[in-house]
N, C-alpha and C positions, 0 to 999 in steps of 0.2 A: 506484194501488198506492203504498205507502210503502216507499221503499228505505232499507235500513239503511246508515248511513255506515260505510265500512270504516276502521278505524284505520290510522294511518301505520305503515309498516314499522318504523321506528325513530324514537322521539321525538328532538327536537334534543339533549336532554341525553344520551341514550344514544349518539347519534352522536359527541358530544364526548368521552364516556367511552371509546368504542371507539378513536377517533383517539389519545387520550392513552395508552391501553393499548398501542397499536401503537408509538407513539413511545418508550415506555419499555421496549420489548422489547430485550433485549441484542443480538440480531442486528441490529435496526434501528439501534441506537446504534453498533455496530461498523461498519456500512455507512456511516453518516453521518460518523463520525470519520475513517474511511479516505478518504472522498470529499473532505473538507475538507483533510486532509493532502496528498492527491494534487494538489489545486488549488494549494496553496501551493508545493509542490516543483516543479510544472510552470512556474509563473510565474517562479520563481527560476532554474531550471536549463535553461530552453528554449534560451537562446543556446548553451550548451555542447553540448546535444543536436544543434542545427543544425550547429555546427562539426564535430562528430564525423561526422555524415552526409555533409557536404561533403568532408571528408578521405577518407572511405571510398569515395566515388564519383569521386574525381579520377582522371583518366587521364594518364599521363606523355606529354608532348608529344614530346620528343626523347630519344634515348639519351644518357646521361651528363648530363642536365640536373639542375640543383640541386633537391634535395628541398624541397617546399613544406611549411612548418610551419603550426601552428595560428594563430600571430600573423599570418602573411601572409594566410591565409584570412579571419581576422577583419577585417583592414584592408580587404580587397577587398570583403567584404560591406557594411561600413559605407560605403565609398566609392561603390559601385554601387547599393546598395539602401537607404541611409540607416541610421541607428541602429536604427530599428524593424524593419529587415530581419532583425535577429538573432532576432526573435520570429516569423519566418515559419513557418507551419504550426502556429500556436497553437491554432486551432480544433480540428483533429483530435487534437492533444495533450490538450486539455481533455476532449474527448469520450471519449478513450481512458483517461486517467488517473483522472478522477473516478469513473466507474462501475467501472473496472478495479481500482483500489485498494480501493474499497468491496466489490466482489465477493470480493477476496482476504481482507479482514479478516472479512467475513461468513461466508465458507466456513470460515475458520480457526476462528472461534468456534464455529460449529455442529459442526465435526468434533471439537473438543475436548470439547464437551458430550456428544456422542453416543458417542465411542469411549473417552474417558478418565474420564467420570463424575465430573469434578471434581478428580481427583488431578493433581498437577503432572506434565508429560511428562518422560520420560527423554530422553537424548540422541538415541537412535534414533527415538523417537516424534516428537521435534521435527523431525528431518530429514524424516520421512515426511509430517507435517502440512504443513510448509512447501512441500515439493515438490508435494503434492497440491493445495493451495490455489492456488499459483501456476500450476499447469497448468490448473485450471478457469478462472481469470481470463485466462490467455493465450489459450486456445481461444476464449472468448467475445469477446475484443476483438481477435482477429487481423485481421479486415477493416479495422478502424480503424487498427491498427498499420501495415498496408500503405499505407494512404492517407497517414498521417502521414509515413512515410519518403519517399514520393514527393513530398509537398509540400516537405519540407525539402531535397530534392535540387535543387530549382529547375529540373528538366527536364520537368515536367508542368504544363500550364496548366488544371487543373481549376477550374471556377467555384465549386463548393461540394462539401461532403462527399457529399451525395446524388448530384450529378452524377458524382463520382468513383466511387462505388459502382456506379452504373448503367453507366458506361463500362467499368470493369474487368470487370463481370459479362458485358457484351455481347461484349467482345473476347477475354476470357480464360476465361470461365466461372467456376464456383464455385471452381475450383482457384486462380485468380488472386487471389481474396480471402483465401486461406489460404496464399499463397506464402511460403516462409521460416518456416513454423510449426515445423517440426522443429528448425531451427537455433535459433529463439527459445526453444523449450522446453528444449533441451539447454543453453542458456545460463542462462535465468532460473530454471528449477526447481531445479537443484542449488544455485545461489546462494541462493535463498530458504530451502532446507532447511538449508544450512550456517549462514546468517545467523540463522535462528530457533533453531537448536541452540545457537550461541554466546551468543545473547541470553538464552535461558532459563536455561542453566547458569550464566552469569555473574551473572544477577539472583539466582538462588537462593544462590550462594556469597556475594555481597555482602550480601544481606539477612541471611543466617545470621550472618555476621561482625559486622554492625552490631548485631544483637540481642544477640549474645554480648558485644560491647564495652560495650553500654549496660546490660545486666543484671548482669553479673558484678561490676563494682565496687560495685553497690548491694546485692548479696546478702551477708549476714553470717550465719555459723552461729549458731544459738541458744546463748546463754550462760546462766550461772546467774542466777536471779532476784535483783534488787537490792533493798536496803532503802530506806526512805524517805530516808535521808541520802546515798544514792548509792553506798554500799558494797555489795559482793556477799555480805557475811556471812562471808567467809573470814578476816577479821582476828581474830575471836573465838576461832578454833581455836588 
């Protein structure tokens, strides 16, 4: 029997076109740009995030003892854990921020296209969009946020992110992976909504004023037609 050769599902050229189409999709672009910006911000500000966590988890040793400031904690970390100790917890921070910021921008763009249909958001719409997008990203990345905080505190000896996830789930259940979610959303969602509202409104005002400044000096009301010698013909009257 002669068997008919089945054609490939997608020719190589079609596969390349499909991949190129996906890469050019605005949601994919928003996700990738958000992920890159999240990586850069994490690399730059991880030491400050670690110091914040250490200060928040400090326990006062004696009553009336002197308050420990950020500089003292910084020097202690550098002295006991070396300079690279300021970037402790970098792995969960990257795992959280890279997809987290990407999810935020991807959700924000999709929500704008679906609900606003292309028109610029009002102040209230900006607040709602920012809060909704940040809530989606916060819920998705809550387990990694818990691990990141525990890494930075220096009180847990997890071997890896997977080991931390397994340990928390076994000892605390799924609630342990989402511990502090309510407080996180109450902090991040309003912040993102207010931030997006001020950003959108300020951008609209600045762009409007820039266009007005650029166009008005160049606009002249139409005058009477001029003769070939440059006169407007009024001298002969």
